[in-house]
C-alpha positions as a Markdown table, in Angstrom:
| # | Residue | x | y | z |
|---|---|---|---|---|
| 1 | Met | 51.5 | -69.9 | -24.0 |
| 2 | Ala | 55.0 | -69.4 | -25.2 |
| 3 | Ala | 58.1 | -71.6 | -24.5 |
| 4 | Ala | 61.5 | -70.2 | -23.5 |
| 5 | Asp | 62.6 | -70.4 | -27.2 |
| 6 | Gly | 59.6 | -68.4 | -28.4 |
| 7 | Ser | 57.7 | -71.3 | -29.8 |
| 8 | Thr | 54.1 | -71.8 | -28.9 |
| 9 | Val | 53.2 | -74.4 | -26.3 |
| 10 | Leu | 50.1 | -76.2 | -27.6 |
| 11 | Phe | 49.8 | -79.0 | -25.1 |
| 12 | Ser | 50.9 | -79.5 | -21.5 |
| 13 | Asp | 53.4 | -82.3 | -20.7 |
| 14 | Glu | 50.6 | -84.2 | -19.0 |
| 15 | Glu | 48.4 | -84.1 | -22.2 |
| 16 | Leu | 51.3 | -85.5 | -24.3 |
| 17 | Arg | 52.5 | -88.0 | -21.7 |
| 18 | Glu | 53.9 | -91.2 | -23.1 |
| 19 | Ile | 52.7 | -90.5 | -26.7 |
| 20 | Ser | 55.1 | -92.2 | -29.1 |
| 21 | Gly | 57.0 | -90.3 | -31.8 |
| 22 | Leu | 56.5 | -86.9 | -30.2 |
| 23 | Lys | 58.2 | -83.9 | -31.9 |
| 24 | Lys | 57.5 | -80.3 | -31.2 |
| 25 | Gly | 57.7 | -77.5 | -33.9 |
| 26 | Ala | 57.2 | -73.8 | -33.7 |
| 27 | Asn | 53.4 | -74.0 | -34.2 |
| 28 | Phe | 52.6 | -77.7 | -34.2 |
| 29 | Val | 53.2 | -81.0 | -32.5 |
| 30 | Glu | 53.9 | -84.2 | -34.4 |
| 31 | Val | 53.2 | -87.7 | -33.2 |
| 32 | Met | 53.1 | -91.2 | -34.7 |
| 33 | Cys | 49.6 | -92.3 | -35.7 |
| 34 | Gly | 47.9 | -95.2 | -37.5 |
| 35 | Cys | 44.7 | -96.8 | -38.7 |
| 36 | Thr | 44.0 | -100.5 | -38.7 |
| 37 | Ser | 42.4 | -102.5 | -41.5 |
| 38 | Arg | 41.3 | -106.1 | -40.7 |
| 39 | Arg | 42.5 | -107.1 | -44.2 |
| 40 | Tyr | 45.7 | -105.1 | -44.6 |
| 41 | Gly | 46.8 | -104.5 | -41.0 |
| 42 | Asp | 48.2 | -101.2 | -39.6 |
| 43 | Ala | 48.9 | -98.2 | -41.8 |
| 44 | Val | 51.1 | -95.8 | -39.9 |
| 45 | Gly | 51.9 | -92.2 | -40.4 |
| 46 | Arg | 52.9 | -89.0 | -38.7 |
| 47 | Leu | 50.2 | -86.6 | -37.5 |
| 48 | Arg | 50.8 | -82.9 | -37.2 |
| 49 | Val | 48.4 | -80.9 | -35.0 |
| 50 | Phe | 48.4 | -77.1 | -35.5 |
| 51 | Ala | 47.0 | -74.4 | -33.2 |
| 52 | Ser | 44.7 | -73.4 | -36.1 |
| 53 | Gly | 42.9 | -76.7 | -35.7 |
| 54 | Asp | 44.4 | -78.1 | -38.9 |
| 55 | Leu | 45.4 | -81.8 | -38.8 |
| 56 | Glu | 47.8 | -83.2 | -41.4 |
| 57 | Ile | 49.1 | -86.8 | -41.8 |
| 58 | Asn | 52.1 | -87.9 | -43.8 |
| 59 | Cys | 51.6 | -91.5 | -44.5 |
| 60 | Glu | 54.4 | -94.1 | -44.0 |
| 61 | Cys | 52.3 | -97.2 | -44.7 |
| 62 | Thr | 55.0 | -98.5 | -47.2 |
| 63 | Pro | 58.5 | -97.2 | -48.0 |
| 64 | Gly | 57.3 | -96.0 | -51.4 |
| 65 | Cys | 54.2 | -94.2 | -50.2 |
| 66 | Asp | 54.2 | -90.5 | -51.0 |
| 67 | Glu | 50.9 | -89.5 | -49.6 |
| 68 | Glu | 51.4 | -86.3 | -47.6 |
| 69 | Lys | 49.3 | -83.7 | -45.8 |
| 70 | Leu | 46.3 | -86.0 | -45.7 |
| 71 | Thr | 43.3 | -85.1 | -43.6 |
| 72 | Pro | 42.5 | -87.8 | -41.0 |
| 73 | Ala | 39.5 | -88.8 | -43.0 |
| 74 | Ala | 41.6 | -89.2 | -46.2 |
| 75 | Phe | 44.2 | -91.2 | -44.2 |
| 76 | Glu | 41.5 | -93.4 | -42.9 |
| 77 | Lys | 40.2 | -94.0 | -46.5 |
| 78 | His | 43.8 | -94.6 | -47.7 |
| 79 | Ser | 44.4 | -97.2 | -45.1 |
| 80 | Glu | 41.4 | -99.1 | -46.5 |
| 81 | Arg | 39.7 | -99.3 | -43.1 |
| 82 | Glu | 36.5 | -101.3 | -43.5 |
| 83 | Thr | 34.3 | -99.0 | -41.3 |
| 84 | Ala | 35.3 | -95.6 | -42.6 |
| 85 | Arg | 34.0 | -92.1 | -41.9 |
| 86 | Lys | 34.7 | -92.5 | -38.1 |
| 87 | Trp | 38.3 | -91.2 | -38.2 |
| 88 | Lys | 38.2 | -89.8 | -34.6 |
| 89 | Ser | 37.7 | -93.4 | -33.4 |
| 90 | Asn | 39.6 | -95.3 | -36.1 |
| 91 | Val | 42.8 | -93.2 | -36.3 |
| 92 | Trp | 45.0 | -93.9 | -33.2 |
| 93 | Val | 48.2 | -92.9 | -31.5 |
| 94 | Ile | 50.4 | -95.0 | -29.3 |
| 95 | Ala | 50.2 | -93.8 | -25.6 |
| 96 | Glu | 51.9 | -95.8 | -22.9 |
| 97 | Gly | 52.3 | -98.7 | -25.3 |
| 98 | Glu | 48.6 | -98.9 | -26.3 |
| 99 | Lys | 46.7 | -97.8 | -29.3 |
| 100 | Val | 44.4 | -94.9 | -28.2 |
| 101 | Pro | 41.8 | -93.4 | -30.5 |
| 102 | Leu | 42.3 | -89.7 | -31.3 |
| 103 | Ser | 38.9 | -89.0 | -29.7 |
| 104 | Lys | 40.3 | -90.1 | -26.3 |
| 105 | Thr | 43.3 | -87.8 | -26.4 |
| 106 | Ala | 43.8 | -84.1 | -26.0 |
| 107 | Leu | 45.1 | -83.8 | -29.6 |
| 108 | Leu | 41.7 | -82.8 | -31.0 |
| 109 | Lys | 41.1 | -79.9 | -28.7 |
| 110 | Tyr | 42.1 | -77.2 | -31.3 |
| 111 | Tyr | 40.3 | -79.0 | -34.1 |
| 112 | Asn | 37.1 | -79.1 | -31.9 |
| 113 | Gln | 37.4 | -75.5 | -31.0 |
| 114 | Ala | 37.9 | -74.5 | -34.7 |
| 115 | Ser | 34.9 | -76.7 | -35.7 |
| 116 | Lys | 32.6 | -75.0 | -33.1 |
| 117 | Thr | 33.7 | -71.5 | -34.3 |
| 118 | Ala | 33.3 | -72.3 | -38.0 |
| 119 | Asn | 30.1 | -74.4 | -37.7 |
| 120 | Gly | 28.1 | -72.3 | -35.3 |
| 121 | Ser | 24.7 | -71.4 | -36.8 |
| 122 | His | 23.7 | -67.8 | -37.2 |
| 123 | Lys | 20.3 | -66.2 | -36.9 |
| 124 | Gly | 18.2 | -65.1 | -39.9 |
| 125 | Ala | 16.0 | -62.0 | -40.2 |
| 126 | Asn | 13.3 | -63.6 | -38.0 |
| 127 | Gly | 15.7 | -64.5 | -35.2 |
| 128 | Arg | 15.5 | -68.3 | -35.8 |
| 129 | Pro | 18.8 | -70.2 | -36.1 |
| 130 | Cys | 19.7 | -71.0 | -39.7 |
| 131 | His | 22.6 | -72.8 | -41.5 |
| 132 | Arg | 24.3 | -71.6 | -44.7 |
| 133 | Asp | 24.8 | -74.4 | -47.3 |
| 134 | Glu | 28.0 | -74.5 | -49.3 |
| 135 | Phe | 29.0 | -75.8 | -52.7 |
| 136 | Leu | 32.0 | -77.7 | -54.0 |
| 137 | Arg | 33.0 | -78.3 | -57.6 |
| 138 | Cys | 33.7 | -81.9 | -58.8 |
| 139 | Thr | 37.2 | -82.3 | -60.3 |
| 140 | Arg | 35.9 | -84.7 | -62.9 |
| 141 | Cys | 32.6 | -83.3 | -64.2 |
| 142 | Asn | 33.1 | -79.7 | -63.1 |
| 143 | Lys | 29.6 | -79.5 | -61.6 |
| 144 | Glu | 28.9 | -77.9 | -58.3 |
| 145 | Arg | 27.3 | -80.0 | -55.5 |
| 146 | Arg | 25.5 | -78.7 | -52.5 |
| 147 | Phe | 26.7 | -79.5 | -48.9 |
| 148 | Arg | 24.0 | -79.0 | -46.2 |
| 149 | Leu | 25.5 | -77.8 | -43.0 |
| 150 | Arg | 22.8 | -78.6 | -40.5 |
| 151 | Asn | 24.8 | -80.3 | -37.9 |
| 152 | Lys | 28.4 | -80.9 | -36.8 |
| 153 | Glu | 28.8 | -84.2 | -38.7 |
| 154 | Glu | 27.7 | -82.5 | -42.0 |
| 155 | Cys | 30.0 | -79.6 | -41.4 |
| 156 | Arg | 32.9 | -82.1 | -40.8 |
| 157 | Ile | 32.1 | -83.9 | -44.1 |
| 158 | Tyr | 32.2 | -80.6 | -46.0 |
| 159 | His | 35.5 | -79.5 | -44.4 |
| 160 | Asp | 37.1 | -82.9 | -45.3 |
| 161 | Ala | 35.8 | -82.6 | -48.9 |
| 162 | Leu | 37.2 | -79.0 | -49.1 |
| 163 | Ala | 40.6 | -80.3 | -48.1 |
| 164 | Asn | 40.5 | -83.0 | -50.8 |
| 165 | Val | 42.1 | -81.5 | -53.9 |
| 166 | Asp | 40.7 | -84.5 | -56.0 |
| 167 | Trp | 37.2 | -84.4 | -54.6 |
| 168 | Lys | 34.5 | -85.9 | -57.0 |
| 169 | Cys | 30.8 | -86.5 | -56.9 |
| 170 | Ser | 31.1 | -90.1 | -55.9 |
| 171 | Asp | 32.9 | -89.0 | -52.7 |
| 172 | Leu | 29.7 | -87.3 | -51.5 |
| 173 | Ser | 28.4 | -89.5 | -48.7 |
| 174 | Thr | 25.3 | -87.5 | -47.6 |
| 175 | Asp | 23.6 | -87.7 | -51.1 |
| 176 | Lys | 23.7 | -90.3 | -53.8 |
| 177 | Val | 25.0 | -88.1 | -56.6 |
| 178 | Thr | 27.0 | -89.1 | -59.7 |
| 179 | Cys | 28.8 | -87.1 | -62.4 |
| 180 | Gly | 25.9 | -87.9 | -64.7 |
| 181 | Asp | 23.3 | -86.0 | -62.5 |
| 182 | Asp | 22.4 | -82.5 | -63.5 |
| 183 | Glu | 23.9 | -79.6 | -61.6 |
| 184 | Glu | 21.5 | -77.7 | -59.3 |
| 185 | Arg | 19.9 | -74.7 | -61.0 |
| 186 | Ala | 21.5 | -71.3 | -60.4 |
| 187 | Ser | 18.2 | -70.0 | -59.0 |
| 188 | Arg | 18.3 | -72.8 | -56.3 |
| 189 | Lys | 21.9 | -72.0 | -55.4 |
| 190 | Val | 20.8 | -68.6 | -54.2 |
| 191 | Leu | 18.9 | -70.3 | -51.4 |
| 192 | Arg | 21.8 | -71.1 | -49.2 |
| 193 | Ala | 20.6 | -70.0 | -45.8 |
| 194 | Val | 18.0 | -72.6 | -44.7 |
| 195 | His | 16.1 | -72.3 | -41.5 |
| 196 | Ala | 16.3 | -75.6 | -39.6 |
| 197 | Arg | 12.6 | -75.6 | -38.6 |
| 198 | His | 11.4 | -74.7 | -42.1 |
| 199 | His | 13.7 | -77.2 | -43.7 |
| 200 | Ala | 12.4 | -80.0 | -41.6 |
| 201 | Lys | 8.8 | -79.2 | -42.5 |
| 202 | Ala | 9.6 | -78.8 | -46.2 |
| 203 | Ala | 11.6 | -82.0 | -46.6 |
| 204 | Pro | 10.1 | -84.4 | -49.2 |
| 205 | Pro | 8.7 | -87.7 | -48.0 |
| 206 | Val | 11.0 | -90.7 | -48.2 |
| 207 | Ser | 9.8 | -93.2 | -50.8 |
């Protein structure tokens, strides 16, 4: 939908009703946001929502903070929120004078649409759904680490890591990996498309 000035209308007036700090750009909307730490209080910032599904936060937690273009997950971590990795619930906007989690607003609709498109599983040669694993290189040890994309949450973790220019092994939450661990063998990396049913049967027992 296009506005009279030619810019794209991303949200209706009703969807953005009473949200504080609202600004509209040519291909994004910007609102005030925040994340609360029990120890340090509220860290505030400005969230930009793009039609592509990208979400960027410029932090304004202190006058001297220069953290820009953070993902919501990175902003949540920067705010030192105690129960991290739940940014959809922990990052909030002010609507009608109240703190409202992003998950309860319309601001995530393009993010969710992009996630569904990017994370949809495809079918292998035998017709069963399968998921393609991805790899990301650590900025400290230069080793590649596997990200398994078997569900929406794992895909979200991978996309957040991909957006982190300083990503390192210790940031990997799905596996306990350190820079001292060996890199996966090249022959294993070829096996990127893993059938969900086969993977479940082949998983090693938990000790």
